[in-house]
mmCIF file as gemmi writes it, N, C-alpha and C atoms, coordinates in Angstrom:
data_model
loop_
_atom_site.group_PDB
_atom_site.id
_atom_site.type_symbol
_atom_site.label_atom_id
_atom_site.label_alt_id
_atom_site.label_comp_id
_atom_site.label_asym_id
_atom_site.label_entity_id
_atom_site.label_seq_id
_atom_site.pdbx_PDB_ins_code
_atom_site.Cartn_x
_atom_site.Cartn_y
_atom_site.Cartn_z
_atom_site.occupancy
_atom_site.B_iso_or_equiv
_atom_site.pdbx_formal_charge
_atom_site.auth_seq_id
_atom_site.auth_asym_id
_atom_site.pdbx_PDB_model_num
ATOM 1 N N . MET Axp A 1 ? 0.623 -1.082 0.213 1 0 ? 1 A 1
ATOM 2 C CA . MET Axp A 1 ? -0.149 0.087 0.169 1 0 ? 1 A 1
ATOM 3 C C . MET Axp A 1 ? 1.072 1.048 -0.575 1 0 ? 1 A 1
ATOM 4 N N . ASN Axp A 2 ? 0.17 2.486 -0.676 1 0 ? 2 A 1
ATOM 5 C CA . ASN Axp A 2 ? 1.137 3.708 -0.703 1 0 ? 2 A 1
ATOM 6 C C . ASN Axp A 2 ? 0.751 4.263 0.205 1 0 ? 2 A 1
ATOM 7 N N . TYR Axp A 3 ? 1.3 4.298 1.433 1 0 ? 3 A 1
ATOM 8 C CA . TYR Axp A 3 ? 0.578 5.232 2.624 1 0 ? 3 A 1
ATOM 9 C C . TYR Axp A 3 ? 1.134 6.811 2.142 1 0 ? 3 A 1
ATOM 10 N N . LEU Axp A 4 ? 1.922 7.697 1.377 1 0 ? 4 A 1
ATOM 11 C CA . LEU Axp A 4 ? 2.123 8.241 1.188 1 0 ? 4 A 1
ATOM 12 C C . LEU Axp A 4 ? 1.334 8.939 0.412 1 0 ? 4 A 1
ATOM 13 N N . HIS Axp A 5 ? 0.613 8.553 -0.707 1 0 ? 5 A 1
ATOM 14 C CA . HIS Axp A 5 ? -0.407 8.596 -1.276 1 0 ? 5 A 1
ATOM 15 C C . HIS Axp A 5 ? -1.771 8.848 -0.525 1 0 ? 5 A 1
ATOM 16 N N . GLU Axp A 6 ? -1.88 7.7 0.128 1 0 ? 6 A 1
ATOM 17 C CA . GLU Axp A 6 ? -3.24 7.494 1.593 1 0 ? 6 A 1
ATOM 18 C C . GLU Axp A 6 ? -2.853 9.041 2.378 1 0 ? 6 A 1
ATOM 19 N N . SER Axp A 7 ? -2.217 9.365 2.856 1 0 ? 7 A 1
ATOM 20 C CA . SER Axp A 7 ? -1.877 10.507 3.631 1 0 ? 7 A 1
ATOM 21 C C . SER Axp A 7 ? -1.895 11.669 2.864 1 0 ? 7 A 1
ATOM 22 N N . LYS Axp A 8 ? -1.829 12.102 1.752 1 0 ? 8 A 1
ATOM 23 C CA . LYS Axp A 8 ? -2.242 12.856 0.797 1 0 ? 8 A 1
ATOM 24 C C . LYS Axp A 8 ? -3.513 13.199 0.296 1 0 ? 8 A 1
ATOM 25 N N . LYS Axp A 9 ? -4.02 11.866 0.552 1 0 ? 9 A 1
ATOM 26 C CA . LYS Axp A 9 ? -5.607 11.751 -0.013 1 0 ? 9 A 1
ATOM 27 C C . LYS Axp A 9 ? -6.672 12.481 1.142 1 0 ? 9 A 1
ATOM 28 N N . ILE Axp A 10 ? -5.998 11.964 2.422 1 0 ? 10 A 1
ATOM 29 C CA . ILE Axp A 10 ? -6.549 12.503 3.645 1 0 ? 10 A 1
ATOM 30 C C . ILE Axp A 10 ? -6.563 13.405 3.667 1 0 ? 10 A 1
ATOM 31 N N . LEU Axp A 11 ? -5.057 14.329 3.944 1 0 ? 11 A 1
ATOM 32 C CA . LEU Axp A 11 ? -5.186 15.868 4.02 1 0 ? 11 A 1
ATOM 33 C C . LEU Axp A 11 ? -6.228 16.692 3.002 1 0 ? 11 A 1
ATOM 34 N N . SER Axp A 12 ? -6.004 16.159 1.612 1 0 ? 12 A 1
ATOM 35 C CA . SER Axp A 12 ? -6.378 16.568 0.491 1 0 ? 12 A 1
ATOM 36 C C . SER Axp A 12 ? -8.025 16.618 0.851 1 0 ? 12 A 1
ATOM 37 N N . SER Axp A 13 ? -8.125 15.527 1.843 1 0 ? 13 A 1
ATOM 38 C CA . SER Axp A 13 ? -10.26 16.106 1.639 1 0 ? 13 A 1
ATOM 39 C C . SER Axp A 13 ? -10.061 16.765 3.089 1 0 ? 13 A 1
ATOM 40 N N . CYS Axp A 14 ? -9.088 16.595 4.191 1 0 ? 14 A 1
ATOM 41 C CA . CYS Axp A 14 ? -9.773 17.444 5.609 1 0 ? 14 A 1
ATOM 42 C C . CYS Axp A 14 ? -9.481 18.653 5.255 1 0 ? 14 A 1
ATOM 43 N N . LEU Axp A 15 ? -8.277 19.403 4.136 1 0 ? 15 A 1
ATOM 44 C CA . LEU Axp A 15 ? -7.995 20.555 4.213 1 0 ? 15 A 1
ATOM 45 C C . LEU Axp A 15 ? -8.278 21.112 2.645 1 0 ? 15 A 1
ATOM 46 N N . SER Axp A 16 ? -9.201 20.39 1.799 1 0 ? 16 A 1
ATOM 47 C CA . SER Axp A 16 ? -9.798 21.007 0.879 1 0 ? 16 A 1
ATOM 48 C C . SER Axp A 16 ? -8.447 21.627 -0.1 1 0 ? 16 A 1
ATOM 49 N N . ILE Axp A 17 ? -7.604 20.522 -0.344 1 0 ? 17 A 1
ATOM 50 C CA . ILE Axp A 17 ? -6.507 21.118 -1.432 1 0 ? 17 A 1
ATOM 51 C C . ILE Axp A 17 ? -6.18 20.067 -1.697 1 0 ? 17 A 1
ATOM 52 N N . PRO Axp A 18 ? -5.891 20.478 -3.312 1 0 ? 18 A 1
ATOM 53 C CA . PRO Axp A 18 ? -6.057 19.24 -4.242 1 0 ? 18 A 1
ATOM 54 C C . PRO Axp A 18 ? -4.968 18.527 -3.934 1 0 ? 18 A 1
ATOM 55 N N . VAL Axp A 19 ? -4.837 17.32 -3.95 1 0 ? 19 A 1
ATOM 56 C CA . VAL Axp A 19 ? -4.147 16.298 -4.126 1 0 ? 19 A 1
ATOM 57 C C . VAL Axp A 19 ? -2.443 16.267 -4.747 1 0 ? 19 A 1
ATOM 58 N N . GLU Axp A 20 ? -2.507 17.102 -6.052 1 0 ? 20 A 1
ATOM 59 C CA . GLU Axp A 20 ? -1.315 16.941 -7.257 1 0 ? 20 A 1
ATOM 60 C C . GLU Axp A 20 ? -0.66 18.716 -6.401 1 0 ? 20 A 1
ATOM 61 N N . GLN Axp A 21 ? -0.967 19.323 -5.241 1 0 ? 21 A 1
ATOM 62 C CA . GLN Axp A 21 ? -0.356 20.693 -4.564 1 0 ? 21 A 1
ATOM 63 C C . GLN Axp A 21 ? -0.138 20.115 -3.217 1 0 ? 21 A 1
ATOM 64 N N . ILE Axp A 22 ? -0.115 18.569 -3.455 1 0 ? 22 A 1
ATOM 65 C CA . ILE Axp A 22 ? 0.515 18.384 -1.49 1 0 ? 22 A 1
ATOM 66 C C . ILE Axp A 22 ? 2.114 17.875 -2.046 1 0 ? 22 A 1
ATOM 67 N N . GLN Axp A 23 ? 2.793 17.897 -1.609 1 0 ? 23 A 1
ATOM 68 C CA . GLN Axp A 23 ? 4.253 17.618 -2.042 1 0 ? 23 A 1
ATOM 69 C C . GLN Axp A 23 ? 4.667 16.565 -0.49 1 0 ? 23 A 1
ATOM 70 N N . ASP Axp A 24 ? 5.557 15.621 -0.814 1 0 ? 24 A 1
ATOM 71 C CA . ASP Axp A 24 ? 5.932 14.639 -0.032 1 0 ? 24 A 1
ATOM 72 C C . ASP Axp A 24 ? 6.728 15.007 1.399 1 0 ? 24 A 1
ATOM 73 N N . ASP Axp A 25 ? 7.387 16.358 0.654 1 0 ? 25 A 1
ATOM 74 C CA . ASP Axp A 25 ? 8.302 16.86 2.267 1 0 ? 25 A 1
ATOM 75 C C . ASP Axp A 25 ? 7.303 17.938 2.97 1 0 ? 25 A 1
ATOM 76 N N . SER Axp A 26 ? 6.141 18.183 2.416 1 0 ? 26 A 1
ATOM 77 C CA . SER Axp A 26 ? 5.688 19.443 2.934 1 0 ? 26 A 1
ATOM 78 C C . SER Axp A 26 ? 4.938 19.335 4.052 1 0 ? 26 A 1
ATOM 79 N N . LEU Axp A 27 ? 5.343 20.254 4.984 1 0 ? 27 A 1
ATOM 80 C CA . LEU Axp A 27 ? 4.949 20.611 6.468 1 0 ? 27 A 1
ATOM 81 C C . LEU Axp A 27 ? 3.195 20.725 6.405 1 0 ? 27 A 1
ATOM 82 N N . ILE Axp A 28 ? 2.495 20.368 7.416 1 0 ? 28 A 1
ATOM 83 C CA . ILE Axp A 28 ? 0.74 20.353 7.625 1 0 ? 28 A 1
ATOM 84 C C . ILE Axp A 28 ? 0.74 22.022 7.335 1 0 ? 28 A 1
ATOM 85 N N . GLU Axp A 29 ? 1.175 22.563 8.364 1 0 ? 29 A 1
ATOM 86 C CA . GLU Axp A 29 ? 0.977 23.652 8.974 1 0 ? 29 A 1
ATOM 87 C C . GLU Axp A 29 ? 1.316 24.867 7.531 1 0 ? 29 A 1
ATOM 88 N N . GLN Axp A 30 ? 2.004 24.333 6.635 1 0 ? 30 A 1
ATOM 89 C CA . GLN Axp A 30 ? 2.542 25.127 5.148 1 0 ? 30 A 1
ATOM 90 C C . GLN Axp A 30 ? 1.454 24.906 4.439 1 0 ? 30 A 1
ATOM 91 N N . LEU Axp A 31 ? 0.587 23.455 4.373 1 0 ? 31 A 1
ATOM 92 C CA . LEU Axp A 31 ? -0.32 23.595 3.27 1 0 ? 31 A 1
ATOM 93 C C . LEU Axp A 31 ? -1.451 24.144 3.542 1 0 ? 31 A 1
ATOM 94 N N . LYS Axp A 32 ? -1.865 24.5 5.013 1 0 ? 32 A 1
ATOM 95 C CA . LYS Axp A 32 ? -2.997 25.758 5.488 1 0 ? 32 A 1
ATOM 96 C C . LYS Axp A 32 ? -2.435 26.348 6.751 1 0 ? 32 A 1
ATOM 97 N N . PRO Axp A 33 ? -2.178 27.386 6.401 1 0 ? 33 A 1
ATOM 98 C CA . PRO Axp A 33 ? -1.234 28.464 7.201 1 0 ? 33 A 1
ATOM 99 C C . PRO Axp A 33 ? -2.499 28.689 8.517 1 0 ? 33 A 1
ATOM 100 N N . THR Axp A 34 ? -3.899 28.488 8.342 1 0 ? 34 A 1
ATOM 101 C CA . THR Axp A 34 ? -5.016 28.505 9.265 1 0 ? 34 A 1
ATOM 102 C C . THR Axp A 34 ? -5.341 27.611 9.787 1 0 ? 34 A 1
ATOM 103 N N . LEU Axp A 35 ? -4.557 26.784 9.699 1 0 ? 35 A 1
ATOM 104 C CA . LEU Axp A 35 ? -4.576 25.079 10.55 1 0 ? 35 A 1
ATOM 105 C C . LEU Axp A 35 ? -5.596 25.216 11.99 1 0 ? 35 A 1
ATOM 106 N N . ASP Axp A 36 ? -6.909 24.831 12.242 1 0 ? 36 A 1
ATOM 107 C CA . ASP Axp A 36 ? -7.082 25.217 13.706 1 0 ? 36 A 1
ATOM 108 C C . ASP Axp A 36 ? -7.111 23.601 14.065 1 0 ? 36 A 1
ATOM 109 N N . SER Axp A 37 ? -8.103 23.578 15.505 1 0 ? 37 A 1
ATOM 110 C CA . SER Axp A 37 ? -8.129 22.279 16.068 1 0 ? 37 A 1
ATOM 111 C C . SER Axp A 37 ? -9.487 21.539 15.102 1 0 ? 37 A 1
ATOM 112 N N . VAL Axp A 38 ? -10.233 22.481 14.341 1 0 ? 38 A 1
ATOM 113 C CA . VAL Axp A 38 ? -11.318 21.452 14.026 1 0 ? 38 A 1
ATOM 114 C C . VAL Axp A 38 ? -10.585 20.879 12.693 1 0 ? 38 A 1
ATOM 115 N N . ASP Axp A 39 ? -9.785 21.725 11.431 1 0 ? 39 A 1
ATOM 116 C CA . ASP Axp A 39 ? -9.239 20.896 10.713 1 0 ? 39 A 1
ATOM 117 C C . ASP Axp A 39 ? -8.576 19.672 11.18 1 0 ? 39 A 1
ATOM 118 N N . PHE Axp A 40 ? -7.613 19.724 12.328 1 0 ? 40 A 1
ATOM 119 C CA . PHE Axp A 40 ? -6.535 18.529 12.727 1 0 ? 40 A 1
ATOM 120 C C . PHE Axp A 40 ? -7.745 17.967 13.531 1 0 ? 40 A 1
ATOM 121 N N . ALA Axp A 41 ? -8.5 17.932 14.033 1 0 ? 41 A 1
ATOM 122 C CA . ALA Axp A 41 ? -9.526 16.997 14.425 1 0 ? 41 A 1
ATOM 123 C C . ALA Axp A 41 ? -10.519 15.977 13.014 1 0 ? 41 A 1
ATOM 124 N N . SER Axp A 42 ? -10.252 17.141 11.941 1 0 ? 42 A 1
ATOM 125 C CA . SER Axp A 42 ? -11.061 16.147 10.767 1 0 ? 42 A 1
ATOM 126 C C . SER Axp A 42 ? -9.97 15.225 10.562 1 0 ? 42 A 1
ATOM 127 N N . ILE Axp A 43 ? -8.632 15.61 10.571 1 0 ? 43 A 1
ATOM 128 C CA . ILE Axp A 43 ? -7.773 14.725 10.318 1 0 ? 43 A 1
ATOM 129 C C . ILE Axp A 43 ? -7.59 13.612 10.884 1 0 ? 43 A 1
ATOM 130 N N . MET Axp A 44 ? -7.695 14.208 12.124 1 0 ? 44 A 1
ATOM 131 C CA . MET Axp A 44 ? -7.523 12.628 13.239 1 0 ? 44 A 1
ATOM 132 C C . MET Axp A 44 ? -8.857 11.71 13.053 1 0 ? 44 A 1
ATOM 133 N N . MET Axp A 45 ? -9.725 11.663 12.478 1 0 ? 45 A 1
ATOM 134 C CA . MET Axp A 45 ? -11.091 11.23 12.228 1 0 ? 45 A 1
ATOM 135 C C . MET Axp A 45 ? -11.235 10.476 11.375 1 0 ? 45 A 1
ATOM 136 N N . GLN Axp A 46 ? -10.44 11.251 9.788 1 0 ? 46 A 1
ATOM 137 C CA . GLN Axp A 46 ? -10.039 10.05 9.105 1 0 ? 46 A 1
ATOM 138 C C . GLN Axp A 46 ? -9.15 9.234 8.721 1 0 ? 46 A 1
ATOM 139 N N . VAL Axp A 47 ? -7.929 9.955 9.851 1 0 ? 47 A 1
ATOM 140 C CA . VAL Axp A 47 ? -7.567 8.754 9.712 1 0 ? 47 A 1
ATOM 141 C C . VAL Axp A 47 ? -7.696 7.855 10.532 1 0 ? 47 A 1
ATOM 142 N N . GLU Axp A 48 ? -8.452 7.783 11.715 1 0 ? 48 A 1
ATOM 143 C CA . GLU Axp A 48 ? -8.841 6.407 12.313 1 0 ? 48 A 1
ATOM 144 C C . GLU Axp A 48 ? -10.082 5.937 11.704 1 0 ? 48 A 1
ATOM 145 N N . ARG Axp A 49 ? -10.89 6.427 10.48 1 0 ? 49 A 1
ATOM 146 C CA . ARG Axp A 49 ? -11.969 5.869 9.723 1 0 ? 49 A 1
ATOM 147 C C . ARG Axp A 49 ? -10.837 4.862 9.199 1 0 ? 49 A 1
ATOM 148 N N . PHE Axp A 50 ? -10.278 5.073 8.418 1 0 ? 50 A 1
ATOM 149 C CA . PHE Axp A 50 ? -8.952 4.251 7.207 1 0 ? 50 A 1
ATOM 150 C C . PHE Axp A 50 ? -8.347 3.551 7.828 1 0 ? 50 A 1
ATOM 151 N N . LEU Axp A 51 ? -7.886 3.597 8.978 1 0 ? 51 A 1
ATOM 152 C CA . LEU Axp A 51 ? -7.201 2.283 9.912 1 0 ? 51 A 1
ATOM 153 C C . LEU Axp A 51 ? -8.203 1.497 10.894 1 0 ? 51 A 1
ATOM 154 N N . LYS Axp A 52 ? -9.526 2.074 10.756 1 0 ? 52 A 1
ATOM 155 C CA . LYS Axp A 52 ? -10.554 1.155 12.112 1 0 ? 52 A 1
ATOM 156 C C . LYS Axp A 52 ? -10.047 1.031 13.156 1 0 ? 52 A 1
ATOM 157 N N . LYS Axp A 53 ? -9.528 1.993 13.755 1 0 ? 53 A 1
ATOM 158 C CA . LYS Axp A 53 ? -8.818 1.898 15.166 1 0 ? 53 A 1
ATOM 159 C C . LYS Axp A 53 ? -8.523 3.076 15.568 1 0 ? 53 A 1
ATOM 160 N N . GLU Axp A 54 ? -8.565 3.261 17.12 1 0 ? 54 A 1
ATOM 161 C CA . GLU Axp A 54 ? -8.11 4.899 17.336 1 0 ? 54 A 1
ATOM 162 C C . GLU Axp A 54 ? -6.17 4.63 17.359 1 0 ? 54 A 1
ATOM 163 N N . VAL Axp A 55 ? -5.839 6.049 17.001 1 0 ? 55 A 1
ATOM 164 C CA . VAL Axp A 55 ? -4.215 5.762 17.032 1 0 ? 55 A 1
ATOM 165 C C . VAL Axp A 55 ? -4.178 6.602 18.508 1 0 ? 55 A 1
ATOM 166 N N . PRO Axp A 56 ? -3.354 5.972 19.107 1 0 ? 56 A 1
ATOM 167 C CA . PRO Axp A 56 ? -2.605 6.696 20.715 1 0 ? 56 A 1
ATOM 168 C C . PRO Axp A 56 ? -2.244 8.141 20.507 1 0 ? 56 A 1
ATOM 169 N N . VAL Axp A 57 ? -2.426 8.747 21.269 1 0 ? 57 A 1
ATOM 170 C CA . VAL Axp A 57 ? -2.543 10.462 21.179 1 0 ? 57 A 1
ATOM 171 C C . VAL Axp A 57 ? -0.816 11.099 21.227 1 0 ? 57 A 1
ATOM 172 N N . ALA Axp A 58 ? 0.415 9.886 21.886 1 0 ? 58 A 1
ATOM 173 C CA . ALA Axp A 58 ? 1.273 10.251 21.567 1 0 ? 58 A 1
ATOM 174 C C . ALA Axp A 58 ? 2.195 10.495 20.443 1 0 ? 58 A 1
ATOM 175 N N . GLU Axp A 59 ? 1.172 9.464 19.607 1 0 ? 59 A 1
ATOM 176 C CA . GLU Axp A 59 ? 1.733 9.694 18.158 1 0 ? 59 A 1
ATOM 177 C C . GLU Axp A 59 ? 1.224 10.605 17.281 1 0 ? 59 A 1
ATOM 178 N N . TRP Axp A 60 ? -0.292 11.295 17.688 1 0 ? 60 A 1
ATOM 179 C CA . TRP Axp A 60 ? -0.277 12.75 17.196 1 0 ? 60 A 1
ATOM 180 C C . TRP Axp A 60 ? 0.601 13.391 17.643 1 0 ? 60 A 1
ATOM 181 N N . LEU Axp A 61 ? 1.255 13.838 18.809 1 0 ? 61 A 1
ATOM 182 C CA . LEU Axp A 61 ? 1.906 14.848 19.016 1 0 ? 61 A 1
ATOM 183 C C . LEU Axp A 61 ? 3.07 14.975 18.348 1 0 ? 61 A 1
ATOM 184 N N . GLU Axp A 62 ? 3.494 13.663 17.212 1 0 ? 62 A 1
ATOM 185 C CA . GLU Axp A 62 ? 5.086 13.768 16.619 1 0 ? 62 A 1
ATOM 186 C C . GLU Axp A 62 ? 4.26 14.122 15.091 1 0 ? 62 A 1
ATOM 187 N N . LEU Axp A 63 ? 2.769 14.875 14.795 1 0 ? 63 A 1
ATOM 188 C CA . LEU Axp A 63 ? 2.721 14.769 13.312 1 0 ? 63 A 1
ATOM 189 C C . LEU Axp A 63 ? 2.767 16.371 13.024 1 0 ? 63 A 1
ATOM 190 N N . GLY Axp A 64 ? 3.912 16.246 11.915 1 0 ? 64 A 1
ATOM 191 C CA . GLY Axp A 64 ? 4.27 17.343 11.419 1 0 ? 64 A 1
ATOM 192 C C . GLY Axp A 64 ? 4.239 17.625 10.193 1 0 ? 64 A 1
ATOM 193 N N . SER Axp A 65 ? 4.31 16.311 9.385 1 0 ? 65 A 1
ATOM 194 C CA . SER Axp A 65 ? 4.448 16.744 7.95 1 0 ? 65 A 1
ATOM 195 C C . SER Axp A 65 ? 3.733 15.475 7.51 1 0 ? 65 A 1
ATOM 196 N N . VAL Axp A 66 ? 3.806 15.457 5.679 1 0 ? 66 A 1
ATOM 197 C CA . VAL Axp A 66 ? 2.678 14.552 5.075 1 0 ? 66 A 1
ATOM 198 C C . VAL Axp A 66 ? 3.424 13.052 5.272 1 0 ? 66 A 1
ATOM 199 N N . THR Axp A 67 ? 4.948 13.028 5.42 1 0 ? 67 A 1
ATOM 200 C CA . THR Axp A 67 ? 6.121 11.838 5.345 1 0 ? 67 A 1
ATOM 201 C C . THR Axp A 67 ? 5.603 11.256 7.024 1 0 ? 67 A 1
ATOM 202 N N . ASP Axp A 68 ? 5.168 12.42 8.216 1 0 ? 68 A 1
ATOM 203 C CA . ASP Axp A 68 ? 4.931 11.994 9.541 1 0 ? 68 A 1
ATOM 204 C C . ASP Axp A 68 ? 3.474 11.129 9.324 1 0 ? 68 A 1
ATOM 205 N N . LEU Axp A 69 ? 2.494 11.863 8.294 1 0 ? 69 A 1
ATOM 206 C CA . LEU Axp A 69 ? 1.359 10.874 8.643 1 0 ? 69 A 1
ATOM 207 C C . LEU Axp A 69 ? 1.18 9.856 7.865 1 0 ? 69 A 1
ATOM 208 N N . ALA Axp A 70 ? 2.277 9.573 6.776 1 0 ? 70 A 1
ATOM 209 C CA . ALA Axp A 70 ? 2.31 8.465 5.615 1 0 ? 70 A 1
ATOM 210 C C . ALA Axp A 70 ? 3.038 7.761 6.785 1 0 ? 70 A 1
ATOM 211 N N . ASP Axp A 71 ? 3.805 7.717 7.675 1 0 ? 71 A 1
ATOM 212 C CA . ASP Axp A 71 ? 4.639 6.748 8.836 1 0 ? 71 A 1
ATOM 213 C C . ASP Axp A 71 ? 3.622 6.278 10.02 1 0 ? 71 A 1
ATOM 214 N N . LEU Axp A 72 ? 2.817 7.549 10.134 1 0 ? 72 A 1
ATOM 215 C CA . LEU Axp A 72 ? 1.608 6.839 11.173 1 0 ? 72 A 1
ATOM 216 C C . LEU Axp A 72 ? 1.012 5.635 10.669 1 0 ? 72 A 1
ATOM 217 N N . LEU Axp A 73 ? 0.421 6.031 9.408 1 0 ? 73 A 1
ATOM 218 C CA . LEU Axp A 73 ? -0.631 5.38 8.605 1 0 ? 73 A 1
ATOM 219 C C . LEU Axp A 73 ? -0.164 3.831 8.836 1 0 ? 73 A 1
ATOM 220 N N . GLU Axp A 74 ? 1.56 3.746 8.694 1 0 ? 74 A 1
ATOM 221 C CA . GLU Axp A 74 ? 2.037 2.161 7.808 1 0 ? 74 A 1
ATOM 222 C C . GLU Axp A 74 ? 2.109 1.194 9.512 1 0 ? 74 A 1
ATOM 223 N N . ARG Axp A 75 ? 2.855 2.146 10.265 1 0 ? 75 A 1
ATOM 224 C CA . ARG Axp A 75 ? 2.793 2.002 11.703 1 0 ? 75 A 1
ATOM 225 C C . ARG Axp A 75 ? 1.481 1.002 12.191 1 0 ? 75 A 1
ATOM 226 N N . ASN Axp A 76 ? 0.434 1.596 11.42 1 0 ? 76 A 1
ATOM 227 C CA . ASN Axp A 76 ? -0.651 1.682 12.514 1 0 ? 76 A 1
ATOM 228 C C . ASN Axp A 76 ? -1.743 0.638 11.778 1 0 ? 76 A 1
ATOM 229 N N . TYR Axp A 77 ? -1.39 0.343 10.655 1 0 ? 77 A 1
ATOM 230 C CA . TYR Axp A 77 ? -2.478 -0.129 9.747 1 0 ? 77 A 1
ATOM 231 C C . TYR Axp A 77 ? -2.419 -1.622 9.714 1 0 ? 77 A 1
ATOM 232 N N . ASN Axp A 78 ? -3.485 -2.119 10.216 1 0 ? 78 A 1
ATOM 233 C CA . ASN Axp A 78 ? -3.858 -3.645 10.736 1 0 ? 78 A 1
ATOM 234 C C . ASN Axp A 78 ? -2.869 -4.477 11.643 1 0 ? 78 A 1
ATOM 235 N N . ASN Axp A 79 ? -2.392 -3.226 12.587 1 0 ? 79 A 1
ATOM 236 C CA . ASN Axp A 79 ? -1.687 -3.828 13.477 1 0 ? 79 A 1
ATOM 237 C C . ASN Axp A 79 ? -2.787 -3.563 14.595 1 0 ? 79 A 1
């Protein structure tokens, strides 16, 4: 599975940004400078829906970039 692409799709959906505009090394706060708690909650919900499980809080604290999100998906998918 291409976790980087899945992370881009999730961010695209939650932040209303075309997938094509999201670079692999983008920081999430650069994608949407006005990122707020509602946006972040939306990302969390989409990720947990994709994984079909809850993600530990400590892992959310490490989330800063598109690749961080891809790593989170990979670590938690089917585990």
